[in-house]
TORVO-994587 format. One record per atom (N, C-alpha, C): x, y, z. Coordinates in steps of 0.2 Angstrom, whole numbers, plus 5000, padded with zeros to 4 digits. Example, Ala and Ser with C-alpha at 12.3 -4.5 7.8 and 13.67 -1.06 7.14 Angstrom:
<rs>
506649725039
506249785039
506649845039
506449895035
506849955036
506450005039
</rs>
This chain:
<rs>
502652544774
503352574774
503852524772
504152534767
504652484764
505152464769
505352404769
505952384774
506552384770
507152384773
507752384769
507952314766
508152324761
508452254757
509052234760
509252174758
509952144761
510452154756
510952204758
511552214754
511352234747
511552184742
511452194735
510752174732
510252164736
509652134734
509352194730
509052184724
508752234720
508052254722
507652214726
507052224728
506952224735
506352244737
506252244744
505552224746
505452194752
504852164754
504552214759
503852234758
503652294762
503352264768
503352314773
503052304779
502252294779
501952284785
501252274785
500952344785
500352344782
499952414783
499352394788
499052444790
498552444795
497952484793
497652474787
497152524784
496552514788
496052564788
495452564793
494952504790
495052484784
494652434782
494752364784
495352354786
495652284788
495852284796
495952334799
496252334805
495752374810
495452334815
495052364819
495252384826
495952374827
496252394833
496352474833
496352504839
496452574839
497252584838
497652534840
498352544839
498552514832
498952554828
499152534822
499552474821
499852454827
500252394827
499852334830
499352334832
498952284836
498452254831
498452194831
498052154826
497352134828
497152144834
496452124836
496252174841
495552184842
495252234846
495052204852
494752244857
494452214864
493952164862
493652164857
493052124855
493252054852
493952044851
494151994848
494051934853
494151874850
493951804853
494251804860
493851794865
493951774872
493551714874
493751654874
493351594876
493551564882
493151534886
493351504892
492851454894
492951414899
492451364902
492451384909
491751404911
491651424918
491851364923
491651304921
491751244926
492551234926
492851234921
493551224920
493951274924
493751334923
494051394926
494051384934
493451374936
493351364943
493851304946
493851244942
494251194944
494951214945
495151264941
495951274940
496151314947
495651334951
495751364957
495851314963
495751254962
495851204967
496551194969
496751184975
497451174977
497751114974
498351124971
498651064967
499151034972
499150964970
499550914974
500050884970
500150914964
500550874958
501250894960
501650894955
502450894955
502650954958
503150944962
503551004964
504250984964
504651024960
505351014959
505851004965
506250964965
506850964970
507450934967
508050964968
508650944965
508750984958
509250954954
509350984948
509150934943
508750954938
508550904933
508550934926
508550894921
508550914914
507750924912
507650964907
507050974904
507050974897
506550974893
506650974886
507151014883
507550984879
508051034875
507851074870
507851134871
507451184866
507951234863
507651264858
508051314854
508251374858
507851404862
507951454866
507851444873
508351464878
508151454885
507551494887
507151464891
506551504894
505951494889
506051464883
505451454879
505351384878
504851354880
504751284880
504451264873
504551204871
504251174865
503951104867
503451094863
503151034864
503550964863
503450914866
503750854865
503350794868
503650734867
503250674869
503350654876
503750684880
503850674887
504050744890
503750744896
503850804900
504050784908
504450824911
504650804918
504650864922
504350854928
504350914933
504750904939
505150854939
505550844945
505250794950
504650784950
504350734954
503950674949
503650704944
503250654939
503550664932
503550604929
503750604922
503150584918
502950624913
502350614909
502550594902
502450534900
502750494894
502150474889
502150504884
501650484878
501850424875
501350374874
501450314871
500950304866
501250284860
500850274854
500950204851
500650154854
500750084852
500350074846
499850094844
499450084838
499150144836
498850144829
498550204827
497850214830
497550174834
496950184838
497050184845
497650174848
497750164855
498350214857
498150264861
498650304864
498550324871
499050344874
499050354882
499650394884
499550424890
500050464893
500150424900
500750394900
500950354907
501250404911
501050404918
501350454923
501750414928
502350434928
502850394933
502950444939
503050414945
503250454951
504050434951
504450484952
505150474952
505450484959
506050444960
506350454966
507150464964
507350524964
508050534961
508550504965
508450504972
508950474976
509050404976
508450364975
508550294974
508550274967
508450324962
508550304955
507950264953
507350274954
506850234953
506250264950
505850234946
505250254943
504650204945
504050234947
503450194949
502850224945
502550184941
502050204937
501350214942
501050274941
500550284946
499850294942
499950304935
499250304932
499350304924
498850304920
498950314913
498250354911
498350394906
497850444904
497750414897
497150394895
496950374888
496850434884
497150444879
497050504874
496950484867
496750544863
496650524856
497350504853
497250454847
497750424844
498350474842
498150534840
498550584837
498850634842
498650624849
498850674854
499450654858
499950614855
500450594859
501150624857
501150674853
501750704850
501950764853
501450804856
501550874858
501250884865
501650884870
501450894877
501750954880
501350984884
501651044888
501351034895
501751054900
501551054907
501251124908
500751124913
500451184915
500551184923
500951234925
501151244932
500951304936
500851304942
500651364946
501051354952
501451404954
501851404959
502351354960
502651334954
503051274953
502751204954
502151204955
501751134955
501351124949
501451064946
501051044940
500351034941
499951074938
499151064939
498851034932
499251044926
498851014920
499350994916
499050964911
499450934905
499150954899
499450994894
499151014888
499350964883
498850944878
499050894873
498850934866
499250944862
499150974856
499150924850
498750934846
498650884840
498350924834
498550894828
498250914822
497850854819
497250874817
496850824813
496850844806
497050794801
497150804794
496550784790
496350824786
495750814781
495950824774
495650784770
495650794762
494950784760
494850814754
494250814750
494350814743
493950784739
493950784732
493550834729
493750874725
493350934722
493650964716
493351004713
493651044708
493751114710
494251144708
494551214710
494351254705
494251324706
494051374701
494751394697
495351364700
495951394697
496151344691
495751294689
495751254683
496151184685
496251174691
496451104693
495951064697
496051004697
495550964700
495950904703
495550874708
495850814711
495750814719
496150784722
496150774729
496450834733
496050874736
496350934739
496450934746
496950964749
497050964757
496551014759
496050994763
495551034766
495951064773
495651114776
495851144782
495851094787
496451084791
496451044796
496051074802
496051034808
495751054814
496351044819
496551094822
496951094828
496651084834
496751034838
496451024845
496951024851
496751064856
497151074861
496751044867
496950994870
496550964876
496950974882
496650984888
496950994894
496750944899
497250914902
497050864907
497250894914
496850884919
496950904926
497350844929
498050854930
498450814934
498650834941
498350874944
498550894951
498550834955
498150784954
498250724958
498450674952
499150664951
499350614946
499150544946
498850524951
498550454952
497850454948
497550514947
496850514944
496850574939
497250564933
497250614928
496550614925
496250674922
495650674919
495650734914
495450724908
495350774903
494750824906
494850884905
494350934908
494250994904
494651004898
494451064894
494751044887
494451074882
494651064875
494451124871
494851144866
494751194861
494951164854
494551174849
494651164842
494751224838
495251234834
495451294830
495551264823
495151294818
495251284811
495951304808
496251254805
496851274802
497351214803
497951224800
498551174801
499051204805
499251174810
499751194815
500551204811
500751254811
501451264809
501951254814
501851284820
502351264826
502051304832
502351284838
502051314844
502651334849
502551374854
502951384859
502651394865
502951394871
502551414877
503151454882
502851514884
503251554889
502851554895
503051524901
502651524907
502051474906
501451504907
500851454905
500551484899
500851524895
500551554889
500751514883
500351494879
500451454873
500351494867
500851494862
500851534856
500851484851
500251484847
500251434841
500151474835
500651444830
500551484823
500251424819
499751444815
499351404811
499251444804
499151394799
498951414792
498151394791
497851444788
497151434786
497051454779
496651424775
496551434768
495851444767
495551504766
494851514765
494651474759
494051434759
493951384754
493151384753
492951384746
492251374745
492151314741
491851264744
491751194741
491251194736
490851234735
490251234730
490451264723
491151284722
491351304715
491451234711
491451244705
491551194701
492051204695
492351154692
492851154687
492651184681
492951244679
492651274673
492751254666
493251214666
493551184659
493551244654
493851304656
493851354652
493251394650
492651364653
492051394651
491951464655
491851514651
491851574655
491251584658
490751554656
490051564660
490151534667
490451474667
490551434673
491051474678
491551504674
492051544678
491751604681
491251634677
490951694680
490451674686
490151614686
489751594691
490151584698
490751554697
491251544702
491451604705
491551654701
491751724703
491251754707
490551744705
490051774708
489951744715
490051674716
489951644722
490551674727
491151684724
491651714729
491451774731
491251824727
491051884728
490451894734
490051844733
489451844737
489551814744
490151774745
490251744751
490351794756
490151784762
490251834768
490951824771
491151874774
491851874777
491851814783
491251814786
491151764792
491251694790
491051684784
491051604781
491751594779
492251644778
492951634776
493351624781
493151644787
493651644793
493751584797
494351564800
494351504804
493951514810
493751464813
493351464820
493751434825
493551454831
493751424837
493151394841
493151334843
492651304846
492851274853
492351294858
492451264865
491751234867
491651174867
490951144868
490551164862
489951204864
489451224859
489651294857
490051324860
490251394858
490751404852
490551444847
491051444841
491151524840
491751544839
491851614838
492451614832
492351664828
492851674823
493551704826
494051684823
494651714824
494651784822
495251824823
495251894821
495051904813
494551944812
494451964805
494852014803
495352054807
495752104806
496452064803
496752084798
497352044795
497852094793
498452084794
498952124792
499152104784
499152164780
499352154773
499952194772
500352174767
500952204765
500752274761
501152324762
501052384760
501152384752
500852434749
501052454742
500952394737
500552344739
500352294734
499752304730
499752284723
499152284719
498652244723
497952274721
497452234724
497452164722
497652154716
497652084713
498152034716
498652064720
499152024723
498851994730
499051934732
498951914739
499251844739
499151814745
499351744747
498651714749
498651644747
498051604748
497951594755
498451594760
498451574767
498351634771
497951624777
497951674782
498351634788
498851674790
499251644796
499051674802
498951634807
498651664814
499151644819
499251694823
499651674829
499051684835
498951624838
498451614843
498751614850
498551654854
498751654861
498251624866
498551574870
498051534875
498451534881
497951554886
498251554893
498051484896
498551434897
498351374898
498151364906
498351414910
498151404917
497451414918
497251474915
496551494915
496051464910
496351434905
496051394900
495551444896
495951494893
495651544889
496051554882
495651564877
495951584871
495951664872
496451694872
496451774874
496651814868
496851784862
496951834857
497151804851
497051824845
497351804839
497551864834
498151854831
498451904826
498451864819
498251904814
498151874808
498651914803
498951874799
499451894794
499351864787
499251904782
499151874775
499851884772
500251824772
500951824770
501151754769
501751744765
501951674764
502351654770
502151614775
502551594781
502751514781
503351504782
503551434783
503751404790
503951464794
504251444800
504251494806
504451484812
504451524817
505051514821
505151574825
505751574830
505451614836
505651604842
505451644847
505851644853
505851704856
506151714863
505651744867
505851754873
505351774879
505051834877
505351874873
505051944871
504851954864
505051914859
504951924852
504751854849
504251864844
504051804840
504251824833
504551784829
504751794822
504451744818
504151764813
503851724807
504251734801
504451674798
504951684792
504551644786
504751674780
504451644774
504951664768
504851644763
505251644757
504851684751
505251734748
504951774743
505451784737
505251784731
505751794725
505551854722
506151894721
506051964718
506051954711
506052004707
506052014700
506651974697
507151964700
507751924698
507751854700
507151834703
507151764705
507651744710
507951794714
508351784719
508051774725
508151714729
507651704735
507851754740
507351774743
507351824749
507051784755
507351794761
507051774767
506651834770
506051824771
505651884774
505551864782
505651914786
505551914793
505051954796
504551934799
504051974803
504151974810
504252024813
504352024820
503752044824
503552014830
503052024834
503252034841
503052084845
503152084852
502652034856
502952014861
502551954864
502351984871
501651964873
501451984879
500951924881
500751924888
500251874890
499651874886
499451934884
498751944881
498851934873
499351924871
499451914863
500051944860
500051944854
500651974850
500452034846
500952084846
500852144843
501352154837
501152164831
501652174826
502152224827
502752214826
503352264827
503652284821
503852244817
504352264811
504352204806
504652224800
504752174794
505452194791
505752144789
506352144785
506452094781
506952094776
507152034772
507852044770
508151974769
508851964768
508851914762
509451924758
509551874753
509651804755
509451764751
509551694753
508851664756
508951594758
508351564761
508651524767
508151504771
508351454777
508251384775
508151364769
508051304767
508751264768
508751194768
509351164768
509351114774
509951084776
509951034781
509851054788
510151114789
510251144796
509551164798
509451154805
508851174808
508751244807
508151264804
508051334802
507951384808
507751354813
507651394820
508251414823
508851374822
509451394824
509851444820
509551454814
509851504809
509651574811
509251584816
509051644818
509251654826
509451714828
509651724835
509551794837
509151804842
509051874844
509551884850
509951944849
510351954855
510352034856
510152044862
509952114864
509452144859
509652204855
509152224850
509352204843
509752154842
509952134835
509652064834
509452054827
509251994825
509851964820
510051914822
510651884817
510351824813
510551814807
510251764803
510651744798
510751674797
511151644792
510751614786
510851634780
510551604774
510951584769
510651544765
511051504759
510651524753
511051524747
510751534741
511351504736
511151444733
511551404728
512251394732
512151374738
512751354742
513251404743
512951464743
513351524745
513051554752
513451554757
513151574763
513251634766
512751674769
512951734772
512651744779
512951784783
512651804789
512551874790
511951894792
511651964792
511551984800
511652044801
511352074807
510852124806
510352124809
509752174808
509552204815
509352264814
509152304820
508452334818
507952334823
507352364822
507352444822
507152474817
507052554817
506352564815
505952584819
505252594817
504952534816
504552524810
504252454808
504752424803
505352434803
505752404798
506352374802
506552314799
507152274802
507752304797
508152344799
508652374795
509252334795
509652334790
510352294789
510852334793
511252294797
511752324801
512452304798
512452234797
513152214794
513052144791
513552134786
513452064782
514152034782
514151964782
514751924781
514651874776
515051864771
515651904769
515451974767
515952014767
515952084764
516552104761
516552164758
517152194754
517752194758
517652204765
518252204769
518552134772
518052094772
518152024774
517751974769
518151964764
517751924758
517851854759
518151824764
518251754765
517551724766
517351664762
516751634761
516651594767
515951584769
515851534775
515651474771
516151424772
516151364768
516551364762
516751304761
517151294754
516651284748
516851294742
516351284736
515951224737
515251234736
514751184735
514651144741
514851174747
514651144753
514051174756
513651124759
513051144762
513151154770
512651204772
512751214780
512351154783
512651124788
512351064791
512151084798
512451134801
512251154808
512451224809
512051264813
512151324816
512051334823
512451374827
512251384833
512551454835
512251494839
512451564841
512551564848
513051604850
513051624857
513051704858
513251724863
513251804864
513651834859
514351804858
514851834855
515151794849
514751744848
515051694843
514451654839
514651644833
514251594829
514651534827
514451474828
514751414825
514351384820
514651374814
514351354808
514751294805
514351244804
514651174801
514451174794
514951164789
514751154782
515051094780
514751054775
515050994772
514950974765
515450954762
515350914756
515750844756
516350844758
516750784759
517050784766
517250844768
517550854775
517050904779
517250904785
516750954790
517151014793
517151064789
517351134792
516951154797
517251164803
516851204808
517051264809
516651314807
516951384807
516651424814
517051464817
516951504822
516951574820
516451614821
516351684819
516251734824
516651784825
516751834830
516151874829
515751884833
515151934833
515251994838
515851994842
515852044847
515752114845
515952124839
515952194836
515352184830
514752214832
514252194827
514352234820
514752284820
514952314814
515452284810
515852234813
516452204810
516452134811
515952094808
515952024809
516551994805
516751934808
517351904805
517451834807
517751794802
517851724804
518451724808
518351694814
518951694818
519351624818
519051574816
519451504815
519051454812
519351404811
519051344807
519451284808
519151224808
519451164808
519151114803
519451074800
519251024795
519350954798
518850914798
518850844801
518350804797
518450734797
518050694793
517350694796
516750694791
516150694793
515850764794
515350774798
514950834799
514550824805
514450884808
513950884814
513250914812
512750894814
512050914813
511850954819
512150944825
511950984831
512551004835
512451064837
513051094841
512751124848
513051104853
512851124860
513351154864
513451224864
513951254868
513951234875
514551214878
514551204885
514751264889
515251304886
515551364889
515751404883
516051464885
516351504880
516951474877
517251414880
517851384877
517751314874
517151284876
517051214873
516351204870
516351164866
515651144863
515651074861
515051044862
514850974861
514550964854
514650914850
514350904844
514050834843
513650834839
513350764837
513250764829
513450714826
513450714819
513650644816
513850644810
514150584807
514850584806
515150524806
515850514803
515750504796
516250514792
516150504784
516850484782
516750444776
517450424772
517750484768
518350474766
518650534762
518150554756
517750514754
517350534748
516650564750
516550564757
515950604759
515350564761
515450494761
514950444763
514950434770
514350444773
514350434780
514450364783
514850354788
515050284790
514850274797
514550314801
514350304808
514250364811
514050354817
513750414822
514450434825
514450504826
515050534829
514850584834
515150574840
515050624846
515750654847
515750724848
516450754849
516350814853
516950824856
517050884860
517550934857
517450994856
517951044853
518151104858
518751114858
519051174862
518951234856
518551284858
518551344853
518851404856
519251394861
519551454864
520151484860
520451454856
520951474853
520851504845
521351514842
521251544835
520851494831
520951434831
520551384827
520351334833
519751304831
519451254835
519951194835
519951154840
520351094841
519851034844
519850974840
519450924842
519850894849
519450894854
519750864860
519750794861
519150764859
518950694859
518350674855
518350624851
517750604848
517650534848
517050504848
516850434848
516450424842
516650364839
516350354832
516050284833
515350274832
515050214832
514850194824
515250154822
515350134815
514750094813
514650094806
514050064803
513650114799
513550104793
513150154789
512450154792
512250104795
511450104798
511450134805
511950154808
511950184814
511750254814
511250274818
511050344818
510750364825
510450424825
510150444831
509550494830
509050494833
508550544832
508750614834
509250614839
509450684841
509850714834
510050684829
510350714824
509850764821
509250754821
508750794817
508250824822
508250804828
507750824833
508050834840
508150904841
508550914847
508150894853
507550884853
507250854859
507450784862
507650754857
507950684859
508550684863
508950734863
509550744866
509350764874
509650734878
509650754885
510250784888
510250844891
510850884893
510650904901
511150884905
511050904912
511050984913
510751004918
510851074919
511451114919
511951084921
512651104921
513051094914
512751064909
512951054903
513551004903
513650964908
514250914908
514050844907
513350824907
513150754905
512650764900
512750704896
512350704889
512050634889
511450624886
511150554885
510950554878
511250514874
511150514866
510750454864
510150454861
509850394859
510250374853
510250304852
510650274846
510150214843
510250204837
509950154834
510550124829
510650064829
511250044825
511049974822
511349954817
511349894813
510849894807
510749844804
510349834798
509749784799
509249784796
508749734796
508949664795
508749614799
508349624804
508649624811
509249654812
509649654818
509749724821
509149764821
509249834823
509349824831
509749874834
509849874841
509749954843
509349964848
509250024850
509350034858
509550094860
509750104866
509950184867
510350194873
510650264874
511350254876
511650314874
512350314875
512450374880
512850364886
513050414890
513650444890
513750514890
514350544890
514450594895
515050614897
515150654902
515750704900
515750764901
516250814901
516550834907
517150824908
517450844914
517950894913
517950954917
518351004916
518851014923
519451004922
519951014927
520451064926
520551114930
521051164929
520951194922
520251204920
520151234913
520151194908
520351134908
520451084903
519951034903
519651024897
518950984897
519150914893
518850864896
518850794892
518150764891
518150724886
517450694885
517550624886
517050594890
517150514892
516450484890
516550424887
515950384886
515850344892
515250354896
515150324902
514850254902
514450244897
514050184897
513550184892
513150124891
512650124887
512050084890
511450094888
510950054890
510550034884
510449964883
510149934877
509349934879
508949954874
508249964876
507849914871
508149894866
507749844861
508249804857
508049744855
508449704850
507949664846
507649704841
507149674837
507149704830
506649684826
506749694819
506449764816
506449814821
506249874819
506649924823
506649994821
507050044825
506550074829
506750104835
506350144839
506550214839
506150254837
506350334836
506150374842
505650354845
505350394851
505650364857
506250384858
506650374864
506750444868
506650444874
506850504878
507150484885
507450534888
507750514894
507750584898
507950574905
507950634910
508550624914
508850674916
509450674921
509150714927
509150684932
508950714939
509450704944
509850744946
510450734950
510850684947
510950624951
511350564948
510950514945
510250524945
509750474942
509750484935
509650424931
509550424923
508950394922
508450424919
507750394918
507750394910
507550334907
507550324900
506850284898
506550304892
505950274890
506050254882
505750204880
505650184873
505050134872
504650144868
504050104867
503650084873
503550134877
503150114883
503450084889
504150074888
504550044893
504950094896
505150094902
505550134906
506150104909
506750134910
507350114914
507550164918
507750144924
507950194929
508650174932
509150204932
509750194934
510150254938
510650234942
511050294944
511650304939
511850364938
512450384934
513050344936
513150334943
513650294945
513650224943
513050194942
513050124940
513350114933
513250164929
513550174922
514250184923
514450234927
515150254927
515650204931
515350164936
515750114938
515850054933
515450054929
515549994924
515950014918
516250074918
516650104913
517250054913
517450034907
517949984906
517749914906
517149904908
516849834907
516649824900
516549764898
516249754892
515449754892
515149784887
514449784886
514249764879
513649774877
513349744871
513649784865
513949844866
514249884861
515049864860
515249824864
515949814864
516249774858
515749734855
516049694850
515649724843
515949714838
515749744831
516049714826
515749694821
516049664815
515949714809
516349704804
516349754798
516849714793
516749744787
517249724782
517649784780
518349774779
518849814778
519149794771
519049824765
519349804759
519149734757
518549714759
518349644757
518549594762
518849614768
519149564773
518649574779
518449524782
518049524788
518449544794
518249594798
518649614804
518149624810
518449594816
518049604822
518349654826
517949714828
518249764832
518049754840
518449754844
518349754851
518549814854
518049854858
518149914860
518049924868
518449944872
518449954879
518850004881
518450054885
518750114888
519350094892
519450044895
520050024900
520650014897
520550004890
521249994886
521449924886
520949874888
521149804887
520849764882
520649804877
520249774871
520649714868
521249714868
521649664865
521749604869
521449604875
521449554880
520849504878
520349524873
519849484872
520049414868
519649364870
519649304866
519149304860
519449304854
519049304848
519249244844
518749204843
518749134839
518349134833
518649104828
518249094822
518049024821
517449004821
517248934822
516948914816
517148854814
516848814808
516348774811
515748784810
515148754812
515148684809
515348664804
515348604801
515848554804
516448574805
516948534808
517148544815
516848604818
516948614825
517648644826
518048654821
518748684822
518748754824
519048774829
519148844832
519748864830
519748924828
520348964826
520449024830
520849034835
520949094839
521249154834
520949214835
521149264831
521649314836
522149344833
522549394837
522349464834
522349504839
522149574838
522749624838
522649674835
523149734835
522749794837
523049834841
522749894844
522649954839
522149984839
521950044834
522250104837
522250154833
522650224835
522250254841
521650234842
521250274847
521450244854
521750174854
522050154860
521450114864
520850124862
520250084866
519950034861
520250024855
519949974851
520549924848
520249864848
520749814845
520449774840
520849764834
520549744828
520749674827
520249624826
520449554825
520249544817
520749524813
520649504806
520449434805
519949414802
519749344800
520149324794
520449274793
520849254788
520349224782
520549234776
520049214771
520049144770
519349124770
519249054770
518749034764
518748964763
518348944758
517548944760
517148934755
516348934756
516248884762
515848904767
515748864773
515248894777
515148864783
514648884788
515048904794
515148974796
515548994801
515149034806
515449044812
515249094817
515849114820
515749174824
516349204828
516149214835
516549194840
516449204847
516849254849
516649294854
517049344857
516949344865
517449354869
517349364876
517849414879
517549454883
518049504887
517749524893
518149514898
517949534905
517249494907
517249434905
516649384907
516049394903
516049444898
515449454894
515649414887
515149364886
515249324879
514849344875
515049354868
514649374863
514649324857
514149314853
514149274847
513849314841
513749374843
513449414837
513649484838
513749524833
513949594834
513549634829
513349694831
512949744827
513249754820
512849764815
513149784808
513549734805
513449674807
513849624804
513649604797
514049604792
513849584785
513549514785
512949514781
512549454782
512849394778
513349404773
513649354770
514349374769
514849324771
515549334771
515849274768
516249274763
516649224760
516049174757
515449204754
514949154752
514549124756
514649134763
514249094768
513949144773
513449134776
513249174782
513649164788
513749224791
514149224797
513649254803
513549214808
513049224813
513449254819
513149314822
513449344828
512849344833
512849294838
512249294842
512449324849
512149384851
512249404858
511849354863
512249334868
511849294873
511849324880
</rs>
């Protein structure tokens, strides 16, 4: 049954069919039968019934920042309120998971054990819990393989073989004695995964391959022999397998196909949604789709697979396949398509949003952006509304602007576009039949991540930028979105083209308190060989309905010649737990808050402004101009005190260094008892000579 096309699209993508030759289920919407894969380990299943003594949550604490509340995502660290499980990958052949016992009241972490794991098993962790107590730790990994061969399609060389996905389970009911106790291997390449409760949903790609075919060099005889081998191949030999110990079983041989397609049409990949009960350690089902799939999005009740398709006019179409979610697997529900693609800078999972019975989706095509609302009717996702439209033609974004961030709430969409400035658009979704742009603001730079705090305020993380659109530093901002147009309440800019944060492109790296008022942002600043890594702490205070954003403090985690990208943190009541490169830090929030206004390692910074060296001193207490900044001639020992001028923000004081002849110089700075002789992002050569800034 054909699905509705999007607006003016001239072609349609068809729904899946369920012919008797390919679908073994008695239900026309279900992709597998009762005889489909069910694998378990008797010993492991028995062990899972033992009483757990693992983590039991107390107090309010943060968890992995995810796209959808209630749907967990794999990450390098997981916290259950009592224990923090932190993956450490120090070398290609040495990996482990460190387990720490936490004390939120005392703000301490004590290491209780380490679990040695496969070198590739430190990126994707999930907790397995029973009655709010942690019993297990799931470790998901992809093993990559290549082989050199000839392909019957006329190409030869090194081809990507099917990978093997491995899911390991460790018993951590006694955190002091963790032990791997179950494992399953599944053929294919992992696209993504999600977890609801203790049920894991993995989306993978598998390409049936015959390695005994040979390159035909346009020889029809060889080509015919290759075709004969393909025709003679058994279905069983072409299916992906799941293995537990010595037991091997094929995934579902029933696969959804798109209707009304010629028999010569098809896709080379089989897409599988594999459902695993982590608590009972069973693979309980698999759903197969023969379609072009590049991503997934999921809520507690629905799973969406998305891909791209080009119609006869070569206009990109985003195809969406919806599946209903249950503990025993997924069931096909509907298919639809809209004009444009999910490609671009913005996180594609945030471009989709399920609200009640609607699916909202933002797409782009040649920097023309559209918002669609779809609803399910039968096995089709039908178009309800589009923006822009004839009644409301205003474009989303200025000409040639890219979408950098998207975030939906119940009645609003927030979209950031960028070319040289950062328009933040708010779109009113309260009337699903009358979508409209309700407001916008233009500020320098752009946000890559949006985190709604309430219906009136939103927190953003992104880049500051020059008038010509070049990024100049990290920007953290708070916006008031309650009025006709958004208003920037406060922003903090951490200057330097080398200043960045993993949270700009990975939402898991950002930590948010349960009440959405405290944020921990990882930061990397400077240039080789003076990279500096750490965490920035921010707090949103709302008094009488008015919110403010305050920089509370910072924690330096490394000062070395490389950047640290795998940094994570946890907020538990007033405790702050941080980790980077196998090290941990534990402090109370008050220890940062009471230090507000004091100098820290980030208080001093040097940069060039129109070719002139400038030292910036920043301090929340507003006494930055009380700093003592000296320019020292190392050869003569002459000390030249510098005078400062307060910046427009009121927390920064700028000290300009006079132009000098070639020589050997250094800069000393002191504020509130903290002395510095080096600042991050300092030019390596100024006035023809190196200038050293050494933090002591």
